[in-house]
N, C-alpha and C positions, 0 to 999 in steps of 0.2 A: 636294387635301386629304390630308394624311398620316393613317396609322392613329391616331397619337397625337392629332391634332386631332379625328378623328372620335370617339374615345373620350371626349375632353373634351366634345364636343358632346352625346354621349349622357348623360353624367353631369349636365351642366348642364340638360338637358331634363327631368330628374326621375327617370325609371325606366329601368333596363336592359331590353333585350328578353329575354323568356323563351326565345326560340328560339336565342339565342347560347349557352345553357347546355347542355353535354353531361352525361352521367351523373356524371362526377367533379365537375363544378361543382355539380350538385344535391346530391350527397353533402356537399360542403363547406358548402353553404347550410344543409342540415339540421343539421349539426354546430354551425354558428354559431348556429342558432336552437333548439338543444337538442331536436331532433326525432329520432325513430328513423330510422336510415339507410335502412330499407326504403321510407320515404316518397319518397325520391329516385327509386327505381325506378318507383314508382307514377306520379309526375308525368311522368317521362320517357316511360313507356309510353302514357299518355293523349295526349301530344303527338304522338309519332312513330309509334306503332303504330296508334292509333285516330284520328289526324288530328283531335283535339279541341283547340281553341284557346281554350276558355272554361273557366276553373277552376271556375265554378259547376256544371259538368257532371261534375267529378271525383268521382263518387258514392261511391267507396270511401275517400275522404280526409275527415277531420273538417272540419266547417264552419269552425272557427276558422282552420285552416290554409289553406283555400280563400280566406277573406277576406284573409289575409296575402298570399297569392299575387297576388290582384287588386290589393291596395294597393301592393305593392312592385315589380311588374313590368309592363312593357308587353306586351300580348297581341295587338297589331295586326299583321296580315299586311300584305304590300306592298299599296299602293293600286293598283287596276286603273284606269289612266288611259283605256285603250281596249283593245278586243279585236277582232281581225280573223279571219275564218274563210275559209280557202282553198277553192278548188274541189275540192282533193284531201282535204278535211276537216281538214287541219292548222289549228291555232289559234295565232295570235301574240298574246301579251299584252304590252302596253306598261305597265310597272309604274313606280310612283313611290315613292321612298324617303321616310322621315319628314323628311329635310332637302331635299326638293324635286327630286331628280335622277331622270332617267328611264333605264330599262334594259329589256331584253326577254327573254322566254323563249318557246319554241315547243314546243307539245304536238302530238305526232304519233301519233294512234291507229291501230292496226292490228287485224286480226281477233283475234290471239292475244296482243297486248301493247300497252303504251302507252309510247312513248319520249318523254322530256322533254329538250330541248336547253336547258341553263341557262347563265346568265351568271355570271361570277366578278368582273367589274370594270365600272365605269361608264366606257365607252370603252376605249381600248387605246393603248399607247405603242409597239407593235412596228413600226408603219408599213409593213406589207406592201402592195405596190402594187395588189394585186388584191382587197383587202378594204375594204369600206365602213366598218367599225367603226374601222379605223385612221385614217380621215380625221377622226375626232372628237377624237383625242388622249385622254389619260387624265385623268379627273376624280378618281376615288378607287377603292380596293378596296371590294368588298362584304364584309360580315362573314359569318361562318359562318351566323349566323341569317338573314341576308338571302338567302344561297344556299339554305339548307334551307327557307326560307319559300316559295320557288318550287315545291318539291315539295308542300308542304302545300296551297298554293293550287291546284295542278293537281289533286290528289286531291279536294279539296272541290268544285272546279268540275265534275269528272266526275260525282261523286255527285249534285250538284244538277241535272245534266242527265239523270239516270236511268241512268247507266252503273254497272255493278258492277266496272269496272276500276279499278285503282290504277296509279300509275307503276311500271313493271317494269324499265325501262332508263333510265340517266342518261348523257348525253353532255355533257361540258364543252366545247361547241363554240359557245356563244353569245358574247356580248360579252366581250372581255378575253382576256388570256393567263393561264390558270389558275396556272401555276407562278410567275408574277410576284406572285401573291397566295398564296404557298405555305402559310403557317400556317393561314389561314382555310379554304382549300380542303381541306387534309388533315383539319382538325377536322370539316368538313362531311362529307367522305367517310367518316370514322370512324363517324359517326351513321348514314350510309346503309347501311353493311355490318354494323352492330351487330345481332345477332339480336333484341335487345329495342328496337332503334331502327326504322329502316325495313326491316331484315331482308333487304336485297339481297345477292346474292353479288358477290364482287369482279369476276367476269367480266361483270357487268351494269352496272358503273360504269366509264366510259371518260374519262380525262383526256387532252385534246389539248394539245399544246404545239408552238410553233414551233422549239424546240430549246434551252432553257435547261439547259445541261449539268450544272452543280452541283446544280440542283434535280431533274433526272431521276435522278441518282445517289442523292440523298437520298430521293426518293419510293420508289425500289426498296428502300431500306433500312427505311423506316418504314411504308409502306403500299402494297405493290405491286398496285394496281388495274390495270386494262387501260390500256395506253398507246397513244396515237395520235400520230404525228408529222406535222405539217404540213410536208411536204418540198417538193413542187412543182417541184424541179429538182435534179439530181444533178451539176451543173456548178458549181464553186466561184464563178466569176466571174458567171455568170448568176443563181445563187441569191442572191448578195450584192446584185445589182441589184434583185431582186424582194423580198428579205427582209433588211432591215438586220441582223437578229440574226446572220446568217451571217458578218458582218464581225468579230464578236466571238468566235463559236463556229463554227469551220469544220466542213465535212462530215467531214473526217478525225477531228476530235475527237468529233463527234456519233456517228459509227459506233463508235468505241472504247467509249463509254459504253453504247450500245445492245447491244453484244455481251455485256455483263455484266448487263443488266437482267433481273430474274427474271420474264420473261413466261410465261404459261401455255404448256406444251409443245404443246397442241392448236391454239391460236389465234395464238400469237406476238405480234408487234407490227403494228399497222395503220399504213399510210402513206397520207396524203391527198395527192392529186396533182391540182391544178386544171389542166385542159387548156386551153391558150391558143394560138390560131392563130399559128404562126410563132415562138412563144417557147420552148416546151418540148415540142413534140409530134412531133418528127421521130424517125426510127429511130435516128439518132445519139444523140438524147436518151435513147431507150429503152435503148440499149446502156450508156450511163453509169449509168442507174438500175439495171440488172441487176448491173453491177460493184459499185455501192455496196451493194446488198442481199446480195451474196455472203456466206454464213455466218450470215445472220439469218433466222429463221423469220418470214416476212412475208406480208402481204396488202396489195395496193395498191388503194385506191379511186380510180378515175379519175372526176373530177368536171368536166364541162363548165362553164367559168366562167359565173357568173351576172352578168347585166348590172345596173348601177346608175348613176345620174346622175353624170356627170363621168368615167366610165371610157371609155377608147378601145380597150381590148382586146376581142377577139372570141373566142367559143368555137371550139375546133377543129372541123373538119368531121367528119361521121360516118365518112368514109373514113379520115381520119388517126387518129381514135380507135380504129377497128377494127384498123388496122394496128399501132398501138402496143400495143393489148390483146393481139393475137395474138402479137406478139414476146415479151411477158412470159409469156403462157400456155404457149407452146412451151418455155419454160425453167422450167416448173413454179412460176411465181409467179402465184397467183390475182389477177386484176385485173378485178373487176366494174366496170361503168360505173354510177355513182350520179348519177341526175338528182335534184337537190335538191327536196324537197317545199316547198310554200308559196311558190313563186317569185312568184305573182301578188299576194302580200301582203308582198313583201320579207322573207320568212322563210327564204330559202334560204342556203346556205353563202356567207359573205362579204357578205351583204346587211343584216345587223342593224346599225341605227344609231339606234335609239330614235326612230322616226318615227311620227307619227300618220297616219291615212288620207290626209288632204289633203297630206301632206308626202312621200309615197312617190316622187314624181318630181322631188324637189328635191335638189340637191347637198347632202350632209350637212355639208360645211364651212360653207355659208351658214346652215343651220339652227342649228348649234351656236354659230356666232359671234353670231347674233341672240339665242339663249337666254342666252349668257353676258352679253351687253350688258344684257338685261332684268333678269338676276339682280343685276348690279352696281347698276343703277338702283334696284331694289327695296330693296337693302341701304342705299344712300345715302339713300333716302326714309325708311327706318326710323330711321336715325341722326339725320336732321334732325328727326324727329318726337319724339325723346326730350327 
């Protein structure tokens, strides 16, 4: 479904989502309704600073305005279809959109922070061979409100469970290619870093991309949040086999745009590198990676590949990972090994595929073929019933 189709669906359903509105949108709404402009800031702060999604609780706003807000907007957060808790305390939420599609977010609490891995699309069209989400194909983009709704939901969930934490770090490493949904992702990020929005610093919002070069350049110009590159191979032929995006945007082109990206001087750019036995884990592969990173302030996260149904690849052995890591470290490239959290609930890197508990061990292609069939049948039944 295109964004145009989705907007038409929203308008025909009755009310727009309040969470799709940023501060400028609320100001425009206030002007259209002949209200003082400061009301826009009050509404915006109630939602994104105070995590309050019920206008009747907007106590400093006149009752007549609250009633208008209730009448004109939808205040529904994503529906929680199911919630799985990992042995490592990570939580995976299977969420449902108002039009019946499923997507996921993963909340990872730590002692001193709470990181939320959020989705930007329902499915993904990038087709990376090591990623379960890519087996789904792309259904549609999430709106900025559906993206921000994940943060609101996480904060409300933590508060309901007695935690005084709120989401402190955002990583766009859930379902989808964030820069393939550029406008909605940038609008959502703007609210995340707005001092009267969620109030996060740019260094705590990370957008991960497989390498969409025009969008990387544009992101650096309009909103230079932290950038993570899903690299996984520094050999042109091998990377093209693993990641079809490389056939359109080569490593040479990717490096050129990364050299000009306004990354923080202290942290630079993060590179995600899934370690796959016999595919990209040799010292020869490490040498090519070092050559590619020359001139870039970089950190490389080495991630042993996570298993999922239908994949034949195996994670690199501990010995090969250690040798690869040492090669990078001896050349002053930080290369921590990152074991994904939530693997027992399919919440790890590359494992997100909008599955319920009973579906964790099922090939995602089979699940989503069945769901599409059922959706078509439901639509046909509805048409016949008219």
